[in-house]
N, C-alpha and C positions, 0 to 999 in steps of 0.2 A: 810178402807177408799175407799171406794168404786170411779168410775172411777167419773159418776155426778156428787158429791160432790167434788172431786178433779175440774173439768172445773168450775163449777158454783162458788163453795169457793177459791179456790187457795191452794195455800199446804204450810203450810207454814213449815219453818225452826228453827233450831232452834240448836242456838248457841253454844261455848259455852262453860264450864262452868270457873267461876275467881278461879286464884289461889290463897289461903291463905296469907297476904301477911307476906316477910319475914319477920325477925330483919333485920336493917343495919345494913350492913357490918363496918368495924372501913376498909380502904384503904391508905395500906402505898406506900412510892414512898421512904422506908430506899434500900429495894431492889437493884432495880433497883439504886437507886443515888450508890450504891456499886458495882456495878460491871458498873458502865460507872467510880467513877472514881477510881475503885480498895480498896484494904481497905485502902492505907494511903492516895491517894489522885492525885498521882503523874501525874505528865504529860504526859509518861511511855503509863501511862490504859486508859490515855483522848485520847489518838492519835491510844487504840488499840481497842476503842471501838466504834470510829471514823468510823475504815478498815470499824471491821466488817459491821458495820452499812452501807459501801458504798457496801459490796459484797452483805449485803443481797435486798443492793435498785439496784444492778443490773436490774436487768425480768424488772423492772418496768418502763410503760414510759407513 
């Protein structure tokens, strides 16, 4: 492409190509629920998870 063509006609940039759509994966909350409640859903596990959450969010404001 010559400079004159670029000046008179402009430059066209191509966008990136679209990725092929992946199949939707099944999302589950089971692992997160077990982490929060513990294996037996005890109150101690819930308290411990709350402490972990507070510690993780200390630096955020």
